[in-house]
C-alpha positions as CSV (number, residue, x, y, z in Angstrom):
1,M,-11.4,20.6,32.0
2,S,-13.3,19.5,28.9
3,T,-11.8,17.1,26.4
4,P,-12.7,16.6,22.7
5,N,-14.9,13.6,23.5
6,D,-17.2,15.9,25.5
7,A,-18.4,17.7,22.4
8,G,-17.1,15.9,19.3
9,R,-14.1,17.1,17.3
10,L,-12.5,20.4,18.2
11,D,-11.8,23.0,15.6
12,A,-8.4,24.6,15.4
13,E,-9.3,27.6,17.6
14,A,-10.7,25.4,20.4
15,L,-7.7,23.1,20.1
16,Y,-5.3,26.0,20.6
17,A,-7.3,27.1,23.6
18,L,-7.1,23.7,25.1
19,Y,-3.4,23.6,24.5
20,E,-2.9,27.0,26.1
21,A,-4.8,26.0,29.2
22,H,-2.8,22.8,29.6
23,R,0.5,24.6,28.9
24,E,-0.1,27.1,31.7
25,D,-1.7,24.6,34.1
26,D,0.1,21.2,33.7
27,P,1.9,20.1,30.5
28,R,1.9,16.5,31.6
29,A,-1.9,16.4,32.0
30,G,-2.0,18.1,28.6
31,V,0.1,15.3,27.1
32,T,-2.5,12.7,28.2
33,A,-5.4,14.8,26.7
34,F,-3.6,15.4,23.4
35,E,-2.6,11.8,23.1
36,Q,-6.3,10.9,23.1
37,I,-7.0,13.7,20.6
38,C,-4.3,12.3,18.3
39,L,-5.8,8.9,18.6
40,D,-9.2,10.2,17.6
41,N,-7.9,12.5,14.9
42,Q,-4.9,10.7,13.5
43,R,-4.6,12.8,10.3
44,W,-4.8,16.2,12.1
45,G,-1.2,17.5,11.9
46,L,-2.0,20.4,14.2
47,A,-2.9,18.1,17.1
48,Y,0.4,16.3,16.8
49,D,2.3,19.6,16.6
50,L,0.6,20.8,19.9
51,L,1.2,17.4,21.5
52,A,4.9,17.8,20.6
53,R,5.1,21.2,22.2
54,L,3.5,19.8,25.4
55,L,6.0,16.9,25.4
56,E,8.8,19.4,25.0
57,A,7.6,21.5,27.9
58,A,7.4,18.3,30.0
59,G,11.0,17.5,29.1
60,E,10.3,14.4,27.0
61,D,12.4,15.3,24.0
62,E,12.4,12.0,22.2
63,R,8.6,11.7,22.3
64,A,8.4,15.3,21.3
65,Y,10.6,14.6,18.3
66,E,8.4,11.7,17.2
67,A,5.3,13.9,17.5
68,F,6.8,16.8,15.6
69,R,8.0,14.4,12.9
70,T,4.5,12.8,12.6
71,G,2.9,16.3,12.3
72,M,5.5,17.1,9.6
73,D,4.7,13.9,7.7
74,I,1.0,14.6,7.8
75,G,1.6,18.1,6.5
76,L,4.0,17.0,3.7
77,R,1.3,14.6,2.4
78,S,-1.5,17.2,2.5
79,R,-2.8,18.7,-0.7
80,R,-4.1,21.7,1.1
81,L,-0.8,23.1,2.3
82,G,1.4,25.2,0.0
83,R,5.1,24.4,-0.5
84,E,6.4,27.1,1.7
85,L,4.2,25.9,4.6
86,K,5.5,22.4,4.2
87,A,9.0,23.8,4.2
88,D,8.3,25.5,7.5
89,L,7.2,22.2,9.0
90,V,10.5,20.6,8.0
91,L,12.5,23.5,9.3
92,K,10.6,23.4,12.6
93,V,11.9,19.8,13.0
94,I,15.4,20.7,11.9
95,N,15.4,23.6,14.4
96,F,14.2,21.3,17.2
97,C,17.1,18.9,16.4
98,L,19.7,21.6,16.1
99,R,18.8,23.0,19.5
100,R,19.5,19.7,21.0
101,G,22.7,19.0,19.1
102,W,21.2,16.2,17.1
103,E,23.2,17.0,13.9
104,R,22.6,13.7,12.2
105,R,18.8,13.9,12.6
106,A,18.9,17.5,11.4
107,R,20.8,16.4,8.3
108,T,18.2,13.7,7.6
109,H,15.4,16.2,7.6
110,L,17.4,18.6,5.5
111,Q,17.2,15.8,2.9
112,D,13.4,15.8,3.4
113,L,13.5,19.5,2.5
114,V,15.7,18.8,-0.6
115,D,13.4,16.0,-1.7
116,F,10.3,18.2,-2.2
117,A,11.9,21.7,-2.5
118,P,15.4,21.3,-3.9
119,R,15.7,25.0,-4.8
120,H,14.6,26.3,-1.4
121,P,17.0,29.2,-0.5
122,L,17.9,27.6,2.8
123,V,19.2,24.3,1.4
124,A,22.6,25.6,0.4
125,A,23.0,27.8,3.5
126,L,22.0,25.0,5.9
127,R,24.4,22.6,4.3
128,A,27.3,25.0,4.6
129,R,26.5,26.0,8.2
130,M,25.9,22.4,9.3
131,A,29.4,21.6,8.1
132,E,30.7,24.4,10.3
133,G,28.6,23.3,13.2
134,D,26.5,26.5,13.4
135,A,23.2,26.3,11.6
136,S,20.7,27.5,14.2
137,A,21.1,31.2,13.3
138,V,20.2,30.4,9.7
139,V,16.9,28.8,10.7
140,A,16.2,31.5,13.3
141,D,16.6,34.3,10.7
142,H,14.3,32.5,8.3
143,V,11.6,31.9,11.0
144,S,11.8,35.6,11.9
145,K,11.2,36.6,8.3
146,R,8.4,34.1,7.9
147,R,6.7,35.6,11.0
148,E,6.9,39.1,9.5
149,V,5.5,37.9,6.2
150,Q,2.7,35.9,7.9
151,G,1.8,39.1,9.8
152,L,1.5,41.0,6.6
153,L,-0.6,38.2,5.1
154,R,-3.0,38.3,8.0
155,R,-3.4,42.1,7.7
156,A,-3.9,41.8,4.0
157,R,-6.5,39.1,4.4
158,D,-8.4,41.2,7.0
159,A,-8.4,44.1,4.5
160,F,-9.6,41.9,1.7
161,E,-12.5,40.6,3.9
162,G,-13.4,44.2,4.7
163,A,-13.5,45.0,1.0
164,A,-10.4,47.3,1.3
165,Y,-8.9,45.8,-1.8
166,D,-6.4,48.6,-2.5
167,E,-5.0,48.2,1.0
168,A,-4.9,44.4,0.6
169,R,-3.1,44.7,-2.7
170,A,-0.4,47.0,-1.2
171,L,0.1,44.6,1.8
172,Y,0.5,41.5,-0.4
173,H,3.1,43.3,-2.5
174,R,5.0,44.3,0.7
175,A,4.9,40.6,1.7
176,L,6.4,39.6,-1.7
177,E,9.1,42.3,-1.4
178,R,10.1,40.6,1.9
179,D,9.8,37.0,0.5
180,D,9.3,36.6,-3.2
181,R,8.8,32.9,-2.8
182,C,5.6,33.2,-0.7
183,T,3.1,31.2,-2.6
184,N,0.1,32.4,-0.6
185,A,0.9,36.0,-1.3
186,Y,0.8,35.3,-5.0
187,I,-2.5,33.4,-4.7
188,F,-4.3,35.9,-2.6
189,L,-2.9,38.9,-4.6
190,A,-4.4,37.4,-7.7
191,Q,-7.8,37.1,-5.9
192,T,-7.5,40.7,-4.8
193,Y,-6.7,42.0,-8.4
194,A,-9.8,40.1,-9.6
195,Q,-12.0,42.3,-7.3
196,L,-10.5,45.6,-8.4
197,P,-11.8,47.9,-11.1
198,Q,-10.8,47.2,-14.7
199,A,-7.8,49.5,-14.9
200,Q,-6.2,48.0,-11.7
201,R,-7.2,44.5,-12.8
202,A,-5.2,45.2,-16.0
203,E,-2.3,46.1,-13.8
204,G,-2.6,42.7,-12.1
205,V,-2.6,41.0,-15.5
206,R,0.6,42.7,-16.5
207,F,2.2,41.8,-13.2
208,Y,1.4,38.1,-13.7
209,E,2.3,38.2,-17.4
210,Q,5.8,39.5,-16.3
211,L,6.1,36.6,-13.8
212,A,5.1,34.1,-16.5
213,E,7.8,35.6,-18.9
214,A,10.4,35.5,-16.1
215,Q,9.5,32.0,-15.0
216,P,7.9,30.1,-17.9
217,G,8.1,26.8,-16.1
218,W,6.1,28.0,-13.0
219,G,2.8,26.3,-13.2
220,L,1.2,28.2,-10.3
221,G,2.0,31.5,-11.9
222,L,0.4,30.4,-15.2
223,N,-2.7,29.2,-13.3
224,L,-3.1,32.6,-11.6
225,L,-2.6,34.4,-14.8
226,G,-5.3,32.2,-16.3
227,Q,-7.7,33.2,-13.5
228,L,-7.1,36.9,-14.1
229,Y,-7.6,36.4,-17.8
230,E,-10.9,34.8,-17.1
231,A,-11.9,37.6,-14.7
232,A,-11.0,40.1,-17.5
233,G,-13.1,38.2,-20.0
234,R,-10.1,37.0,-22.0
235,L,-11.3,33.4,-22.2
236,E,-9.1,32.1,-25.1
237,D,-6.0,33.6,-23.4
238,A,-7.1,32.0,-20.1
239,Y,-7.5,28.6,-21.8
240,T,-4.1,28.8,-23.4
241,V,-2.1,29.5,-20.2
242,L,-4.2,27.1,-18.2
243,E,-3.4,24.4,-20.7
244,R,0.3,25.3,-20.5
245,A,0.1,24.9,-16.7
246,A,-1.6,21.5,-17.0
247,E,1.1,20.3,-19.4
248,L,3.8,21.4,-16.9
249,S,2.0,19.5,-14.1
250,D,1.7,16.3,-16.2
251,T,5.5,16.1,-16.6
252,S,6.4,17.4,-13.1
253,P,8.4,14.9,-11.0
254,T,7.4,16.5,-7.8
255,L,3.6,16.5,-8.2
256,D,1.7,13.3,-7.4
257,V,-0.9,11.8,-9.8
258,A,-3.8,13.0,-7.7
259,R,-2.7,16.6,-8.0
260,K,-2.1,16.3,-11.7
261,V,-5.6,14.8,-12.2
262,D,-7.1,17.6,-10.1
263,L,-5.6,20.3,-12.3
264,R,-6.9,18.6,-15.5
265,L,-10.4,18.2,-14.0
266,R,-10.5,21.9,-13.0
267,L,-9.6,22.7,-16.6
268,A,-12.3,20.4,-17.8
269,D,-14.8,22.2,-15.6
270,F,-13.5,25.6,-16.9
271,C,-14.2,24.4,-20.5
272,D,-17.6,23.0,-19.6
273,A,-18.6,26.3,-17.9
274,H,-17.8,28.2,-21.2
275,G,-19.4,25.8,-23.5
276,W,-16.4,24.0,-25.1
277,P,-17.5,20.3,-25.2
278,A,-14.6,19.2,-27.4
279,R,-12.1,20.7,-25.0
280,V,-13.8,19.0,-22.1
281,E,-13.4,15.7,-23.8
282,H,-9.7,16.5,-24.5
283,Q,-9.1,17.2,-20.8
284,L,-10.9,14.0,-19.7
285,A,-8.8,12.0,-22.2
286,R,-5.7,13.4,-20.5
287,V,-7.2,12.4,-17.1
288,A,-7.7,8.9,-18.5
289,R,-4.0,8.7,-19.4
290,L,-3.0,9.8,-15.9
291,A,-5.5,7.7,-13.9
292,P,-7.5,5.2,-16.0
293,D,-9.6,4.1,-13.0
294,H,-10.6,7.6,-12.0
295,P,-14.5,7.8,-11.6
296,R,-14.7,10.7,-14.1
297,V,-13.2,8.6,-16.9
298,A,-13.7,4.9,-16.0
299,D,-15.9,2.9,-18.3
300,R,-16.1,5.8,-20.8
301,A,-15.6,4.2,-24.2
302,P,-16.6,6.5,-25.9
303,P,-16.6,9.1,-23.1
304,D,-20.4,9.8,-23.3
305,D,-21.4,6.1,-22.8
306,T,-21.5,6.2,-19.0
307,D,-23.4,9.5,-19.0
308,A,-26.0,8.2,-21.5
309,L,-26.3,4.9,-19.5
310,L,-26.9,6.8,-16.2
311,A,-29.0,9.7,-17.6
312,P,-32.5,8.2,-16.8
313,A,-31.5,7.4,-13.2
314,R,-30.0,10.8,-12.7
315,A,-33.0,12.5,-14.1
316,A,-35.7,10.7,-12.1
317,D,-37.3,12.7,-9.3
318,A,-38.5,10.0,-6.9
319,P,-35.8,8.3,-4.9
320,A,-37.5,4.9,-5.3
321,E,-37.5,5.2,-9.1
322,R,-33.9,6.4,-9.1
323,L,-32.9,3.4,-7.1
324,R,-34.7,1.0,-9.4
325,L,-33.1,2.6,-12.5
326,Y,-29.6,2.4,-10.9
327,A,-30.2,-1.3,-10.2
328,E,-31.1,-1.9,-13.8
329,V,-27.9,-0.1,-15.0
330,I,-25.9,-2.4,-12.7
331,E,-27.7,-5.4,-14.1
332,R,-26.9,-4.4,-17.7
333,A,-23.3,-3.0,-17.0
334,P,-21.9,-4.7,-13.9
335,R,-18.6,-2.9,-14.2
336,C,-19.9,0.6,-14.4
337,R,-18.2,2.1,-11.3
338,A,-20.2,5.4,-11.5
339,A,-23.5,3.5,-11.0
340,Y,-22.3,1.9,-7.8
341,V,-20.9,5.1,-6.4
342,E,-24.0,7.1,-7.3
343,L,-26.3,4.4,-6.0
344,A,-24.5,4.2,-2.7
345,S,-24.6,8.1,-2.4
346,L,-28.4,8.0,-3.0
347,C,-29.0,5.3,-0.4
348,R,-26.9,7.2,2.2
349,A,-28.8,10.4,1.5
350,E,-32.2,8.8,1.6
351,A,-32.5,6.9,4.9
352,D,-35.7,5.2,3.7
353,H,-33.8,3.4,1.0
354,L,-30.7,2.4,3.0
355,E,-31.8,-1.2,3.5
356,D,-32.5,-1.4,-0.3
357,G,-29.0,-0.3,-1.0
358,L,-27.6,-2.8,1.5
359,D,-29.4,-5.6,-0.3
360,V,-28.0,-4.5,-3.7
361,F,-24.5,-4.3,-2.5
362,E,-24.7,-7.6,-0.6
363,Q,-25.6,-9.2,-3.9
364,V,-22.8,-7.3,-5.7
365,V,-20.1,-8.6,-3.3
366,A,-21.5,-12.1,-3.5
367,R,-21.1,-12.0,-7.3
368,A,-17.7,-10.2,-7.3
369,P,-16.1,-11.0,-4.0
370,R,-12.7,-9.6,-5.0
371,W,-13.9,-6.2,-6.0
372,G,-12.6,-3.8,-3.4
373,L,-14.9,-0.9,-4.4
374,A,-18.0,-2.9,-3.8
375,W,-16.8,-3.9,-0.3
376,K,-15.9,-0.4,0.5
377,L,-19.3,1.0,-0.4
378,L,-21.0,-1.8,1.4
379,G,-19.0,-0.9,4.5
380,Q,-20.0,2.8,4.2
381,L,-23.6,1.8,4.0
382,H,-23.4,-0.5,7.0
383,T,-21.7,2.4,8.9
384,D,-24.6,4.7,8.1
385,A,-27.1,2.0,9.2
386,G,-25.3,1.7,12.5
387,N,-24.1,-1.9,11.8
388,D,-20.6,-1.3,13.1
389,E,-19.4,-4.9,13.2
390,R,-20.7,-5.6,9.6
391,A,-19.2,-2.3,8.5
392,Y,-15.9,-3.3,10.0
393,D,-16.0,-6.7,8.2
394,A,-16.7,-5.1,4.8
395,L,-14.1,-2.3,5.2
396,H,-11.5,-4.8,6.5
397,R,-12.2,-6.9,3.4
398,A,-11.8,-3.9,1.1
399,T,-8.5,-3.0,2.8
400,D,-7.2,-6.6,2.4
401,L,-8.0,-6.6,-1.3
402,G,-6.2,-3.3,-1.7
403,L,-3.1,-4.7,0.0
404,Q,-3.1,-7.7,-2.4
405,S,-3.4,-5.4,-5.5
406,D,-0.4,-4.8,-7.7
407,R,-2.1,-1.7,-9.1
408,L,-2.2,0.3,-5.9
409,S,0.8,2.3,-4.6
410,D,2.2,1.6,-1.2
411,Q,1.1,5.1,-0.2
412,L,-2.5,4.4,-1.1
413,K,-2.4,1.1,0.7
414,A,-1.0,2.9,3.8
415,D,-3.9,5.5,3.5
416,N,-6.4,2.7,3.4
417,L,-5.0,1.1,6.5
418,L,-5.0,4.5,8.3
419,A,-8.7,4.9,7.4
420,L,-9.4,1.5,8.9
421,V,-7.5,2.5,12.1
422,D,-9.5,5.7,12.3
423,F,-12.7,3.7,12.0
424,C,-11.6,1.5,14.9
425,N,-10.4,4.4,17.0
426,Q,-13.8,6.2,16.7
427,R,-15.4,3.1,18.2
428,Q,-12.7,2.7,20.9
429,W,-11.7,-0.6,19.4
430,Y,-8.1,0.0,20.2
431,D,-6.9,-3.6,20.0
432,R,-8.1,-3.8,16.4
433,A,-6.7,-0.4,15.6
434,L,-3.3,-1.6,16.9
435,E,-3.5,-4.7,14.7
436,H,-3.9,-2.5,11.6
437,V,-1.1,-0.1,12.7
438,E,1.2,-3.2,12.9
439,R,0.2,-4.1,9.4
440,L,0.9,-0.5,8.3
441,L,4.4,-0.8,9.8
442,E,5.0,-4.1,8.1
443,L,4.3,-2.3,4.8
444,Q,6.3,0.9,5.7
445,P,8.4,0.3,8.8
446,D,9.5,4.0,9.0
447,H,6.0,5.5,8.6
448,P,6.0,8.4,11.1
449,A,2.2,8.4,11.7
450,G,2.2,4.7,12.1
451,R,5.1,4.8,14.6
452,A,3.4,7.5,16.7
453,L,0.0,5.8,16.6
454,R,1.5,2.5,17.6
455,G,3.0,4.1,20.8
456,L,-0.3,5.8,21.6
457,L,-2.3,2.6,21.0
458,V,0.0,0.4,23.0
459,L,-0.6,2.8,26.0
460,Q,-4.3,2.8,25.4
461,V,-4.6,-1.1,25.2
462,D,-2.5,-1.4,28.3
463,R,-4.9,1.0,30.2
464,D,-7.8,-1.1,29.1
């Protein structure tokens, strides 16, 4: 049977096929295969989820629990998953625990649900039923409803892709009647209304206006209304509600800074697309307050300085000329982050100039040996040049500097360590990968992905 290493990384469909084959054939052999997949794709929550199912089928409940928990943790940290899908991941772990009588663990994960979705309708019900010792039925009913809703969403999406927009609209409304908290239904319904004729699009505007009136603090609803206003040509109305949504996100205790910045940047792009430069600068100023070191706003004093500084290099046609001009910018403004990032991107895209880029960045780290960004970019260039050992040394240095920084959050430090572990795993340097996982667990002893990776890496190092 083929493994992911035979043909590179699997996509989700192929991963499911591999899982099904192992599940029917030999779950224990599947466990070995999926452990390797998880080592090679440590941030792929689906791989951990399927590993957990195989471990469960093999009767290894404790290891299955750790794998489910790791997949849940990866999902909760993802910016691509909606809140209801994240809630489903937590409920899956709760259900797993309840079916084994692990009440204390189930309560722990109920708190995970409360932490990011305190108003989820199952929170109160689960608390009450756990106190009575009978909570499994609550989760089972929810899972059944979610499956029905997901079925409606799939049918609606198929109709949308087939340009049957009226049918898609009706199916999305049916899904919302079954579950009025289904975020994806609201998102896809707005996209569907945007494709309909003007009269029906106006019906969609009224629907989302009513939602905004009923839930004025719901940022997603405002964003979707703004998108429909834009589709209807009501640009000022769109800007007004999108700005309200961004204000809500700025003060939200549940959104991380990266998500808040992303919303502001999208609004800046919206303003730029419609020729509102003053509003663009207003949005970038808000980004600067949220994340002063973000590449879009760093070294902007006033905001146009960096763009003016880099304009000649960006405008040059010949790669060699662009490289020379970027080097001149770095000489004149050695703390202009955008110059380094764009220069590295140019060198990585133009193989003929990769060595030139390496020379520039070697000089940069020699002059500023404690600048993590320069070390990181140098490591990426060495990676592209095939200099794995030198790449590792540079990325290791960048990670060490990040760990020493008082400005980086523990979460970002953990992410940097995981990236270094991934770099090592891709080259089968499992002993080095294990070293950095141990450092991760020193930083965050209960990090689920770290705990799972440590177990997998210990097994791999022992095999070697």
